[in-house]
C-alpha positions in Angstrom: -34.7 -219.7 -49.9 -35.3 -222.9 -49.1 -34.5 -224.5 -45.7 -35.4 -226.6 -42.9 -37.5 -223.7 -41.5 -39.7 -223.8 -44.4 -40.5 -227.7 -44.3 -44.3 -228.1 -45.5 -45.9 -231.8 -44.7 -48.7 -232.1 -47.1 -51.0 -234.8 -47.4 -52.3 -235.5 -51.6 -56.5 -234.9 -51.4 -59.0 -236.5 -53.6 -61.8 -234.7 -52.8 -62.8 -231.7 -54.4 -65.1 -228.7 -54.2 -66.9 -225.9 -52.5 -67.9 -228.1 -49.4 -64.5 -230.3 -49.3 -62.8 -227.0 -49.4 -65.1 -225.9 -46.3 -64.1 -229.4 -44.2 -60.3 -228.6 -45.4 -60.1 -224.7 -44.3 -62.5 -226.3 -41.0 -60.1 -229.0 -40.3 -56.8 -226.3 -40.1 -55.4 -226.9 -43.4 -55.8 -225.1 -46.6 -56.7 -227.0 -50.2 -53.5 -226.3 -52.7 -52.7 -228.0 -55.7 -48.6 -228.2 -57.5 -47.8 -228.2 -60.8 -45.0 -227.2 -63.7 -42.2 -229.6 -65.2 -44.6 -231.2 -67.7 -46.0 -232.8 -64.5 -49.9 -233.5 -64.0 -51.4 -231.2 -61.8 -51.0 -232.7 -57.8 -54.0 -231.9 -55.7 -52.8 -231.7 -51.5 -53.4 -230.0 -48.3 -51.2 -227.9 -46.0 -51.1 -226.9 -42.7 -53.0 -223.1 -42.4 -51.1 -221.6 -39.5 -47.7 -222.8 -41.0 -47.6 -221.7 -44.4 -49.8 -218.6 -43.2 -46.2 -217.6 -41.4 -44.0 -218.1 -44.6 -46.8 -216.1 -47.1 -45.4 -213.3 -44.7 -42.5 -213.3 -47.0 -43.1 -212.6 -51.0 -42.2 -215.5 -53.1 -41.9 -217.9 -50.8 -40.6 -221.2 -51.6 -41.8 -224.0 -49.9 -39.8 -227.7 -48.9 -43.4 -229.8 -49.2 -42.6 -233.1 -47.6 -45.7 -235.0 -49.7 -45.7 -238.4 -47.9 -42.3 -238.7 -48.0 -41.1 -237.4 -51.0 -39.6 -233.8 -50.8 -40.6 -231.2 -53.4 -39.7 -227.4 -53.6 -42.7 -225.3 -54.9 -42.7 -221.4 -55.3 -46.1 -219.8 -54.3 -47.4 -218.0 -57.1 -51.1 -217.7 -56.6 -52.8 -217.0 -53.1 -56.7 -217.2 -53.4 -58.2 -215.5 -50.0 -61.5 -214.8 -48.7 -61.9 -210.5 -49.6 -63.7 -210.1 -46.1 -62.1 -212.4 -43.7 -58.9 -212.8 -45.3 -58.2 -216.2 -44.6 -56.4 -218.0 -46.9 -58.7 -220.5 -49.4 -56.4 -221.7 -51.9 -53.3 -221.6 -53.1 -51.1 -222.0 -56.9 -48.2 -223.4 -56.2 -45.1 -224.2 -58.8 -42.7 -227.2 -59.0 -39.6 -225.7 -58.7 -35.9 -227.3 -58.8 -32.4 -226.6 -56.9 -30.6 -224.0 -59.5 -33.5 -223.4 -61.5 -34.1 -219.8 -62.0 -37.8 -218.4 -61.9 -38.8 -214.5 -62.8 -40.5 -213.3 -59.3 -41.7 -209.5 -58.6 -39.8 -208.9 -55.5 -40.9 -205.2 -53.1 -38.8 -202.0 -53.2 -37.7 -201.2 -49.9 -36.7 -197.5 -49.5 -33.7 -197.1 -47.1 -32.6 -193.5 -45.6 -34.4 -190.0 -45.8 -33.4 -187.5 -48.6 -32.7 -184.5 -48.4 -34.6 -182.0 -46.0 -38.1 -181.3 -47.8 -38.3 -183.9 -49.9 -39.9 -187.2 -50.4 -39.1 -190.2 -51.9 -42.3 -191.9 -54.3 -42.6 -195.2 -55.2 -43.9 -195.0 -58.6 -43.4 -199.1 -59.5 -43.2 -201.5 -55.6 -41.8 -204.0 -57.3 -39.4 -205.0 -59.5 -39.2 -208.2 -62.3 -35.8 -210.0 -62.4 -34.8 -213.9 -62.9 -33.2 -215.3 -59.8 -32.3 -218.6 -58.9 -35.5 -220.3 -56.8 -34.1 -221.0 -53.5 -32.0 -217.6 -53.3 -35.2 -215.1 -53.8 -34.7 -212.3 -51.6 -37.4 -210.9 -49.2 -36.8 -207.1 -50.9 -34.3 -204.9 -52.7 -33.3 -202.2 -51.1 -32.1 -198.4 -52.2 -30.9 -195.9 -50.1 -32.1 -192.7 -50.5 -29.6 -190.4 -48.1 -29.3 -187.2 -48.8 -31.1 -186.9 -52.9 -31.9 -184.1 -54.1 -34.9 -183.3 -56.0 -35.5 -184.6 -59.1 -32.9 -187.5 -58.4 -34.7 -190.5 -60.5 -33.9 -194.5 -60.1 -34.4 -196.8 -62.6 -34.3 -200.5 -62.8 -31.6 -200.6 -63.6 -30.2 -198.6 -60.6 -30.7 -201.6 -58.5 -28.3 -203.9 -57.0 -29.5 -207.1 -57.6 -28.6 -210.5 -56.1 -25.7 -212.4 -57.6 -26.9 -214.1 -61.0 -29.9 -212.5 -61.1 -31.0 -210.8 -64.3 -33.4 -207.8 -64.9 -36.7 -209.0 -66.3 -37.7 -205.2 -66.4 -36.8 -202.7 -69.1 -33.6 -201.3 -68.0 -35.0 -197.9 -68.0 -38.0 -198.4 -66.1 -38.6 -195.3 -63.6 -38.9 -197.0 -60.2 -38.7 -194.3 -57.9 -38.5 -190.7 -58.1 -37.2 -187.5 -55.6 -39.9 -185.1 -55.2 -41.3 -182.1 -53.3 -44.6 -182.6 -51.5 -47.4 -181.0 -53.3 -48.4 -178.8 -50.2 -44.9 -177.6 -49.6 -44.4 -176.2 -53.5 -47.9 -174.8 -53.5 -46.8 -173.1 -50.4 -43.2 -171.9 -51.9 -45.1 -170.6 -55.5 -47.4 -169.3 -52.6 -44.5 -166.8 -51.2 -42.7 -166.3 -53.9 -46.0 -164.9 -55.9 -46.4 -162.6 -52.7 -42.6 -161.4 -53.2 -43.1 -160.5 -56.2 -46.1 -158.7 -56.0 -44.5 -156.9 -53.0 -42.0 -156.0 -54.9 -44.2 -155.0 -57.8 -46.1 -153.0 -55.5 -43.0 -151.2 -54.1 -41.7 -150.7 -57.5 -45.3 -149.0 -58.1 -45.2 -147.0 -55.0 -41.7 -145.6 -55.7 -42.5 -144.4 -59.1 -45.3 -142.9 -57.7 -43.5 -140.8 -55.4 -41.0 -139.6 -58.1 
């Protein structure tokens, strides 16, 4: 949700190219472009440290102060240096209060499933439409005491008020399973037990 802590002072830029971008980053800023709603793209710079902290949250909405003009913007793409992991550029989408946007929100698993099982995320995010200023940081699912074979589909998740699922409702998100190593041990133990029973039965028959 956009609030005062998300207010970012932005400056319009008119210099482009790799050289200009390097100078911008050296000055502690990030080059960005803001677009959407049929408006012409606006090239800006934003403070690197502040925005870097805000981007720790998925689907961050920034309240940009562009030289005195306020504009909400959803972070759509973050380009980073693959080695240094420095933010090189941002794509920002113009949004308006009350407007719904489609986002993918991380799934967070809480609780411990039944003893001997684990929760496996097949898909780590869930997609839905929600008001731009009310995007949650994560969607929580509680798997406390869930047994092996329990499945959680997109329709099983509780979304924010007013949000609409943008996935197939039967899309499998999470499974409760027995770890492969544990299952292998169980099967091996079962095989050994069966072999012992067979051996005992054969011994009994030969004794007769």
